[in-house]
N, C-alpha and C positions, 0 to 999 in steps of 0.2 A: 601829326597824324600817326608817322611811322613810331614815335614815342607811346601813343595810345594802343594802337595796335600791341605793341611789345609788352605794357604793362598787363594788357587782357591775357596773353598767351602765357606770360609770367604767372599771372591768377591762377589762371587753366592747369596750369603745369602743377603748382604749388597746393591745389584742391583734389588732384587726380587718387583715387584711394589705392593704397598700395597694394600687390597682390595677396599678400595675407590679411588685409582688410575684406577683399571681395570674397576671400576664403571662408573667414569670418562671419560676412553674410550669407553665403551659400547654405552654409552648414545651418544656420538659424532658421532659412525656410525651408530646408528640408525636416530639421526638428521638429518645425510647426504642424506642419503636414503630417509626420510621422505619428505625434503625438496624441491624435484624434481629440482634441481640446479646445474651448473657445480661446480666443486671444484675451488676457485678463483683463479687468476695467481698467481703462486710462491707458493701454497700450499705444503708442501712436509709431508713423513710421520714423526713420531717424532723418535727418536732413539731408536731401539728394544735391550731390554736386553737380557739377557741369563736367562735360566729355563723357567718355564710355562708363564710367562708373553710373550715372545717370542711366542710362539705358538698360544697363544688366540688373541694378537694381528695380526700375520699372518692370522689365520683362520677370522677372522673379516673381513680384507682387502679384501682375497680372495672372501668372500662374497658378500662385497660391490660392488667390480669391475665385479663379474659377473651378478648382478641384472640390467635388461633392464632401460632406464631412464623412470620414470613414464610419460603418457601421458594428454596430456589438458585434461581436462573434455568435452565431447559432449554435444552439447545443443541440444534441441529439445524443439520448443514452439512455439504455435500457438496465434495469438491475432484473436478475429473476436467480435469487439464493434463498431458497425457503429456509435452509439449516442453517448454514455459516454466515457469518457477517463479514461484510466487504467494505472496504474503505476506497473512496473515491475522490480525486481533486477535481473539482468541475470548472473552476477558474481560479486563479491567484488569490480568490476574495471568497470562494465559497469549496468549503468542503464537505462530504455526506460519509455516514458510516449508517449501512444499512441491512438488515434481514427482510427475505420477503420478494416481494416482486413491485415494481414501477417503473415510469419511464420520465425521464427530463427530455424538457420541449423549450421553447422559447429564445432568449440571448442571453448573454452576458449581464444585461442591465435587468433585464425582464425575466428571470429564470421559473420554470413551471415545471413543478414534479407531482406528476399524478400517481399517489401509493393505492396500487388496488389490494395488497395483505402486507403484514408484517409491520415493520416499524421503521423510521428513518431519523436518524438525527445531522443535524446540520449546524455548521460551524460560519458565519457568514462576518466579513470584517464590516463594522458599523461604518457610519458615516461616508459610504461612497456611492449613495445614491442608488441601489439595488433593491429593486421591488420582487421580492422572492413569494412565491405563495405555492402552497400543498393544497393538494384536492383529495379528498378521499370521497366516498358514496355519503358519508355525512357531515362533511365539514370542509371549510375553506380557511386555511391559516395564512397569514399577511404578515411580511417580516421584513423589515427595514436592516436589522443588524444585531447580531446574537446568538447564542446556543440552544437551542431549543429540539424537542424530539416529538413526534407524532405516532402513534402506533393505530390501527385500525383492526378489528378482528370482531367474534363473534359479540362481543359487547359494545360496539360502537367504537366510537374515534376518540381516543385520549391524547392530548398535547399538554406536556409541561415544558416548563421553563428553567435552564438552567441560569442565563443571563441575559440581560436585557430584556426586551419588551416584542409581546406579539399581539394581534390583533385574531380573534377566532370567530367567524362565522357559522353556526350549525344550520342544517338545511331545514329544520323545525323555526327558524326563524329568530333564536336565540344567540345572543352575542357576550360575548368576553373579551374581558383586557387580562392579558396575564405579565406577572412580572418574576421577578425571580422565585423560585421554588414553588411556584402557583400552578396547578393542574386542573385542566376542565375535560368533562367529558360530553362529546356530541353522541345523543341517542339514535338508534337507527330512525329511519323518516319514511320505512316502509312497513305494513305488516308483514313480511315474510322477514324482514331485517329483525324487528321487532319480536318475532316466535321464536329467529335465532339466537336472538339475546337473553329470553326465558330460557332454552334449552340451555345455554352456557351457565345460568345463574344456578341451575339446578343441578349442574355437574359438578359445579363450584362449592356445591352446599352452602346457598347464600341463603337466607332466612326465608321462610315461606312467603312473608308480606311482600319480598321484591319478586319474587317468581308470579304471585297472584298480581300485582302489578304491570308487568311488563306483559302478561297474557293476556290480560284485560285490555291494556293498551292495544294489542295486535289485534284486539279483537272489534275494539273501536274504529280502529283504521281501515275495516274490512274485510279482516282475513275471510277466505270462501274456501270452500272444499276441502282438501285433504289437509289446508293449512289452519281452517275452523276448525276443524277437528283433534288437531293434534294439542291447538291452544286450549279447547276444552278439556283434555284430558289430563295436559300439564297442571291446568288450575284446579281441576278436581283434586289432583295427587297435592298440591300445594293446601288447597283446604282442607284435606284429612289431616297433615302436618299439623294445622294450625289448630285442629279440634272444631272445625267449621263443618260439622255434617251437615247440615240443613243446606249451605253453600254447595258443599261439595256432591250431594245428591242431586240437588238442579243441574250442574254442569255433566254429572253422568245421563242423566235422563236427554240434557240435550246432544249430548256427544251420541248416544244411541238413535235419535230421531236424524240423524247424519246420514245413518245409513254406512259408515263408515267401518273398515273391517280389521285395521291394522291392530288395533290395541281394545279389539270390542270384548274379548273374553275377561280381559283384566278389567274395563269398565263394569262389565257384568257383574264381576266376582265384587267390587266395592259397592254399585248399587243394590244388590243382595244383603250385603251385612249391613248397610245403614238404614236400608227400611225395613230390617227384620225387627227393629222393636215398635214398630208400627200393626205388625201381626204378618200371619202369614200371605193374607191375602196381597199385602203388599209386595212380600218377598218374592212369591211363588212365579210371577211371569219372567222376572231373572234367574231364579233355578232353573224352570223349566229349558231355557235355551242354554242354559250352559249345562245341563244333562245332556242335550243333542248333541251339543258340539263335544261332549267327554270332557269337559274341564271343570270338574267338582272338587278337585282335591283342595282339602281344608275345609270345605261347607259340607260334608259327609252329616255333622249332627245337626245342622239346620235342615236341611234335606230329608232326614228322615223325622224330626220335628213336625215338619210340615206335610208330610207324607200319611201323618195320621188322621 
């Protein structure tokens, strides 16, 4: 019996882990907790030995298993730089370059950026499981790893891709999948937004057809009150530029029926000129009101002819 006991003691002594081995195991456990990653497939526990090594290993395993997985760091960042370009490192995998205003929220794995105005360019490390989304009033852009730019302004939201692939869902229901060097624009989804686009097109000297289309869309979307009057006035001017006088006169009459005052003298002037070929009876109502408003500049010959 003594011989058996001695052999058992000798086996325990021979299999007792060294201080160096225990230290390596302790570092391994700490690293796994710190890494915030799941164990790799096929990972298994090392063979446990008798004695104090068994107790220490089991205690370390229980501690590791009981701890909740670390959560991605929460993100909170505001950009307010309408004139100057700023660069921010959001995480080690995400960098942005922006002008304008926007707000970052979400976390490191699911960041969300709400772009209010201006533009933002993101660089995202691919294949890191990052679900980045950028929202504007007209679009949501989803990216898994790429370099891309989003700009929102008076014309709507434009997304362009420098590298990688993005999906764009516009608020009007249209969707785009963009790759390198491709661009898509999401149009405003409200009457007021479309009216702003029409004004920007006019200011940018776009073709009259583009302004006519934008103002028509604003009216179809239900532009009311001052917005309706402004859309009619802008479309009237675009019809004049396009040589579509009958359509311009119809818009002028519709504007005057709204009772709006801001562009009334201008619209009356256009209406008088466009109706003159139909005779003084057609032009006189507009001319009479312009005389009352003392806004007759350039119309003196027509007023004199119709006064006879």
